[in-house]
Backbone as a chain_set.jsonl record, in Angstrom:
{"seq": "MLGYRLYFMNGSHIVHSREFTAEDDLAAIDIARSWRETRRMELWRQDHRIQHWDATKVTPVEAPA", "coords": {"N": [[22.234, -1.762, 30.162], [22.602, -2.291, 26.703], [22.889, -0.573, 23.572], [21.385, -1.294, 20.445], [21.097, -1.712, 16.871], [18.975, -2.775, 14.371], [19.115, -3.599, 11.064], [17.105, -3.683, 8.199], [17.301, -4.971, 5.049], [17.513, -4.491, 1.485], [19.122, -6.073, -0.791], [22.1, -4.349, -0.86], [21.108, -2.091, 0.236], [19.722, -0.19, 2.86], [16.534, -0.591, 4.035], [14.842, -0.061, 6.213], [15.209, 0.532, 9.775], [15.532, -0.604, 13.191], [15.877, 0.535, 16.432], [16.974, -0.578, 19.611], [17.287, -1.724, 23.028], [19.216, -4.094, 24.904], [20.27, -6.619, 27.253], [22.602, -8.018, 26.608], [24.619, -9.341, 23.847], [23.547, -11.858, 23.091], [20.903, -11.738, 24.044], [20.026, -9.629, 22.474], [20.166, -10.764, 19.924], [18.141, -12.695, 20.131], [15.893, -11.007, 20.415], [15.985, -9.614, 17.966], [15.638, -11.752, 16.211], [12.969, -12.33, 16.665], [11.733, -10.379, 15.216], [12.023, -11.13, 12.642], [12.151, -10.958, 9.134], [11.536, -11.633, 5.625], [13.482, -10.427, 4.161], [17.009, -9.565, 3.941], [18.848, -9.143, 6.988], [20.716, -7.243, 9.39], [22.355, -7.094, 12.475], [23.601, -4.69, 14.65], [25.895, -3.403, 17.085], [26.981, -0.465, 18.093], [29.824, 0.039, 16.235], [30.107, -2.599, 15.538], [29.31, -5.503, 13.867], [26.982, -7.802, 14.848], [25.292, -9.95, 14.174], [24.096, -11.623, 11.244], [21.519, -12.147, 8.923], [20.553, -13.945, 6.142], [18.528, -13.237, 3.236], [15.337, -14.782, 2.899], [13.385, -17.088, 1.011], [9.977, -16.804, 0.088], [7.587, -19.237, 0.233], [4.878, -19.979, -1.708], [1.634, -20.781, -0.497], [-0.429, -23.38, -1.324], [-3.885, -23.496, -2.124], [-6.269, -25.693, -0.653], [-7.606, -28.442, -2.534]], "CA": [[21.639, -2.107, 28.889], [23.381, -1.883, 25.544], [22.084, -0.12, 22.446], [21.528, -2.065, 19.206], [20.325, -1.281, 15.708], [18.7, -3.861, 13.443], [18.887, -3.073, 9.721], [16.36, -4.508, 7.257], [17.983, -4.581, 3.823], [17.173, -4.994, 0.159], [20.464, -6.075, -1.367], [23.008, -3.624, 0.02], [20.429, -0.865, 0.656], [18.924, -0.258, 4.082], [15.136, -0.231, 3.809], [14.489, 0.585, 7.475], [15.958, 0.007, 10.916], [14.905, -0.527, 14.512], [16.813, 0.678, 17.538], [16.455, -1.149, 20.841], [18.295, -2.058, 24.027], [19.206, -5.464, 25.425], [21.293, -6.815, 28.284], [23.853, -8.475, 25.987], [24.476, -9.703, 22.437], [22.648, -13.005, 22.922], [19.534, -11.256, 24.224], [19.719, -8.805, 21.3], [19.926, -11.691, 18.805], [16.804, -13.259, 20.34], [14.908, -9.966, 20.114], [16.021, -9.379, 16.525], [15.063, -12.942, 15.557], [11.51, -12.259, 16.78], [11.278, -9.42, 14.201], [12.54, -11.666, 11.379], [11.427, -10.771, 7.887], [12.132, -12.42, 4.552], [14.645, -9.72, 3.61], [18.277, -9.648, 4.674], [18.914, -8.327, 8.196], [21.994, -7.167, 10.094], [22.275, -6.559, 13.83], [24.826, -3.977, 14.998], [26.096, -2.678, 18.352], [27.948, 0.577, 17.718], [30.412, -0.258, 14.919], [30.358, -4.047, 15.477], [28.201, -6.331, 13.38], [26.78, -8.9, 15.793], [24.632, -11.091, 13.519], [23.62, -11.393, 9.882], [20.554, -13.119, 8.427], [20.337, -13.848, 4.707], [17.137, -13.181, 2.793], [14.709, -16.09, 2.738], [12.346, -17.119, -0.017], [8.62, -17.076, 0.546], [6.982, -20.32, -0.508], [3.411, -19.796, -1.726], [0.818, -21.857, 0.05], [-1.498, -23.736, -2.262], [-5.205, -23.69, -1.519], [-6.702, -27.085, -0.74], [-8.473, -28.739, -3.703]], "C": [[22.505, -1.526, 27.767], [22.448, -1.499, 24.402], [22.41, -0.899, 21.176], [20.702, -1.423, 18.103], [20.205, -2.483, 14.777], [18.341, -3.24, 12.098], [18.152, -4.119, 8.891], [16.799, -4.044, 5.876], [17.382, -5.219, 2.579], [18.474, -4.932, -0.629], [21.414, -5.39, -0.402], [22.389, -2.328, 0.545], [19.6, -1.104, 1.916], [17.525, 0.254, 3.775], [14.586, 0.487, 5.035], [15.289, -0.053, 8.589], [15.132, 0.159, 12.181], [16.012, -0.413, 15.541], [16.16, 0.115, 18.799], [17.606, -1.397, 21.802], [18.112, -3.502, 24.466], [20.347, -5.592, 26.423], [22.629, -7.242, 27.708], [23.564, -8.894, 24.546], [23.505, -10.855, 22.223], [21.184, -12.605, 23.082], [19.108, -10.427, 23.014], [19.428, -9.684, 20.083], [18.534, -12.306, 18.93], [15.713, -12.249, 20.0], [14.831, -9.745, 18.607], [15.393, -10.543, 15.771], [13.533, -12.897, 15.615], [10.914, -11.272, 15.772], [11.665, -9.874, 12.799], [11.591, -11.42, 10.231], [12.106, -11.62, 6.824], [13.35, -11.731, 3.953], [15.871, -9.898, 4.495], [18.24, -8.708, 5.883], [20.32, -8.361, 8.762], [21.766, -6.508, 11.442], [23.628, -5.956, 14.201], [24.745, -3.421, 16.408], [27.258, -1.739, 18.098], [28.518, 0.239, 16.344], [30.763, -1.741, 14.759], [29.124, -4.77, 14.953], [28.127, -7.571, 14.256], [26.252, -10.138, 15.085], [24.16, -10.662, 12.139], [22.64, -12.511, 9.527], [20.404, -12.895, 6.93], [18.85, -13.748, 4.414], [16.624, -14.614, 2.64], [13.639, -15.994, 1.675], [11.005, -17.415, 0.63], [8.05, -18.153, -0.356], [5.479, -20.132, -0.524], [2.699, -21.035, -1.186], [-0.309, -22.118, -0.932], [-2.794, -23.957, -1.512], [-5.594, -25.16, -1.663], [-7.675, -27.279, -1.917], [-9.884, -29.052, -3.289]], "O": [[23.055, -0.43, 27.877], [21.347, -2.037, 24.282], [23.579, -1.135, 20.87], [19.744, -0.694, 18.36], [21.199, -3.125, 14.438], [17.394, -2.461, 11.993], [18.525, -5.292, 8.879], [16.686, -2.861, 5.555], [16.829, -6.318, 2.615], [18.88, -3.862, -1.081], [21.527, -5.801, 0.753], [23.062, -1.551, 1.222], [18.872, -2.092, 2.021], [17.348, 1.382, 3.316], [13.937, 1.526, 4.91], [15.968, -1.058, 8.381], [14.175, 0.932, 12.24], [16.974, -1.181, 15.518], [14.966, 0.299, 19.034], [18.771, -1.289, 21.422], [17.014, -4.057, 24.41], [21.272, -4.78, 26.437], [23.679, -6.882, 28.241], [22.427, -8.818, 24.079], [22.722, -10.834, 21.273], [20.324, -13.079, 22.34], [17.96, -10.51, 22.578], [18.532, -9.373, 19.297], [17.822, -12.425, 17.932], [14.718, -12.599, 19.366], [13.741, -9.696, 18.038], [14.685, -10.33, 14.788], [12.871, -13.382, 14.698], [9.715, -11.323, 15.5], [11.636, -9.074, 11.863], [10.386, -11.643, 10.339], [13.13, -12.252, 7.086], [14.167, -12.382, 3.302], [15.772, -10.326, 5.645], [17.674, -7.617, 5.813], [21.031, -9.359, 8.641], [21.074, -5.495, 11.544], [24.665, -6.609, 14.087], [23.678, -3.021, 16.874], [28.392, -2.179, 17.908], [27.763, 0.16, 15.375], [31.614, -2.097, 13.944], [28.036, -4.663, 15.52], [29.107, -8.305, 14.385], [26.704, -11.25, 15.357], [23.864, -9.491, 11.902], [22.903, -13.682, 9.799], [20.154, -11.771, 6.495], [18.016, -14.126, 5.236], [17.374, -15.528, 2.3], [13.054, -14.931, 1.466], [10.915, -18.176, 1.593], [8.032, -17.998, -1.577], [4.852, -20.124, 0.535], [3.124, -22.17, -1.401], [-1.045, -21.21, -1.32], [-2.814, -24.523, -0.419], [-5.287, -25.795, -2.672], [-8.46, -26.387, -2.243], [-10.732, -29.321, -4.139]]}, "num_chains": 1, "name": "protein.A"}
């Protein structure tokens, strides 16, 4: 198992992170995707950035009339 760190970011600042293990990079990407938030995220293994997700906008849901 390999060690990974997922950073949740606000601009260039790290808001929080999660450490976890996975069998390989593809498995780690799947795990990280399941924790997806609207803020920017970066997945790292040691000093290698594996994946980057840009921030997404939240679209308000309108109440039915």
